[in-house]
C-alpha positions in Angstrom: 25.4 -29.8 -22.5 23.0 -32.7 -22.1 20.8 -33.7 -25.1 17.2 -32.8 -25.0 14.5 -35.5 -24.8 14.0 -36.7 -28.4 10.2 -36.1 -28.1 10.8 -32.5 -27.0 13.3 -32.0 -29.9 10.7 -33.5 -32.4 7.9 -31.2 -30.9 10.1 -28.1 -31.3 11.1 -29.1 -34.8 7.4 -29.5 -35.7 6.5 -26.2 -34.2 9.4 -24.4 -36.0 8.3 -26.0 -39.3 4.7 -24.9 -38.6 5.7 -21.3 -38.1 8.0 -21.2 -41.1 5.4 -22.5 -43.5 2.4 -20.6 -42.1 0.5 -17.9 -44.0 0.2 -14.4 -42.5 -3.2 -15.3 -41.2 -2.0 -18.6 -39.7 1.0 -16.8 -38.1 -1.4 -14.3 -36.5 -3.5 -17.1 -35.1 -0.4 -18.8 -33.7 0.6 -15.5 -32.0 -2.9 -15.3 -30.4 -2.7 -19.0 -29.4 0.6 -18.3 -27.7 -0.8 -15.2 -25.9 -3.8 -17.3 -24.7 -1.4 -20.0 -23.4 0.5 -17.3 -21.5 -2.7 -16.0 -20.0 -3.5 -19.5 -18.8 0.0 -20.0 -17.4 -0.2 -16.7 -15.5 -3.7 -17.4 -14.2 -2.7 -20.9 -13.0 0.6 -19.6 -11.5 -1.4 -17.1 -9.4 -3.9 -19.8 -8.4 -1.2 -22.1 -7.2 0.8 -19.3 -5.4 3.7 -19.2 -7.8 4.4 -15.5 -8.4 7.7 -16.2 -10.2 5.9 -18.2 -12.9 3.2 -15.6 -13.1 5.8 -12.9 -13.6 7.5 -14.9 -16.4 4.2 -15.6 -18.2 3.1 -11.9 -17.8 6.4 -10.7 -19.3 5.9 -13.0 -22.3 2.3 -11.9 -22.7 3.4 -8.3 -22.5 6.0 -8.9 -25.3 3.3 -10.6 -27.4 1.0 -7.6 -27.0 3.8 -5.2 -27.9 4.4 -7.4 -31.0 0.7 -7.2 -31.9 0.8 -3.4 -31.5 3.8 -3.1 -33.7 2.1 -5.2 -36.4 -0.9 -3.0 -36.8 -1.2 -1.7 -40.3 -3.6 1.2 -40.5 -3.5 1.4 -44.3 -6.4 -1.0 -45.2 -8.7 0.1 -42.4 -7.7 3.0 -40.1 -10.8 2.5 -37.9 -10.1 -1.2 -37.3 -6.4 -0.4 -36.7 -7.5 2.2 -34.0 -9.8 -0.2 -32.3 -7.2 -3.0 -32.3 -4.7 -0.5 -30.8 -7.2 0.5 -28.1 -7.9 -3.2 -27.2 -4.2 -4.0 -27.0 -3.5 -0.9 -24.9 -6.3 -1.9 -22.6 -4.8 -5.3 -22.1 -1.4 -3.9 -21.4 -2.8 -1.4 -18.9 -4.7 -4.3 -17.1 -1.4 -6.2 -16.9 0.4 -3.2 -15.5 -2.3 -2.6 -12.8 -2.9 -6.1 -11.4 -0.1 -8.4 -12.1 0.9 -11.5 -10.1 -1.7 -11.2 -7.4 -5.0 -11.2 -9.2 -5.7 -14.1 -11.6 -8.9 -12.2 -12.7 -6.7 -9.8 -14.6 -5.3 -12.6 -16.7 -8.8 -14.0 -17.3 -10.1 -10.6 -18.5 -7.1 -10.2 -20.9 -7.6 -13.7 -22.1 -11.3 -13.0 -22.8 -10.4 -10.0 -25.0 -7.6 -11.9 -26.9 -9.8 -15.0 -27.4 -12.5 -12.8 -28.9 -10.0 -11.2 -31.3 -8.5 -14.6 -32.2 -12.0 -15.9 -33.0 -12.7 -12.9 -35.2 -9.4 -13.2 -37.1 -10.0 -17.0 -37.5 -13.5 -16.3 -39.0 -12.1 -13.6 -41.3 -9.3 -16.0 -42.5 -11.7 -18.8 -43.1 -14.0 -16.4 -45.0 -11.1 -15.2 -47.1 -10.0 -18.7 -47.9 -13.5 -19.7 -48.9 -13.9 -16.7 -51.2 -10.7 -17.7 -52.9 -12.1 -21.1 -53.6 -15.0 -19.4 -55.4 
């Protein structure tokens, strides 16, 4: 098997180290970032007439959403947990209804996920600030 480009190997090593050393909040933000990237990939694939790439990105996005669903912990705040579940299910339903032909579906899902990512980033920053005193 051929060796990978050294720059690609370095980038992958950096990304792996970033994931392994991340806090729970940072890991969640990385998951959202990956989901947003997959939304963009799917949208761009539809726009350029590449249904295979759109399908691949959509499959990855679906797996990320299922991961987020499985990570919901209702213990601290059952109402928030229920709302998150509803939003993730809405995203999954949109993907199931309009995949690979309508880039607007990916844009809508991206909007929801970007809003959630921003909210979690704000909460993580506030928590970090409160720890500093």
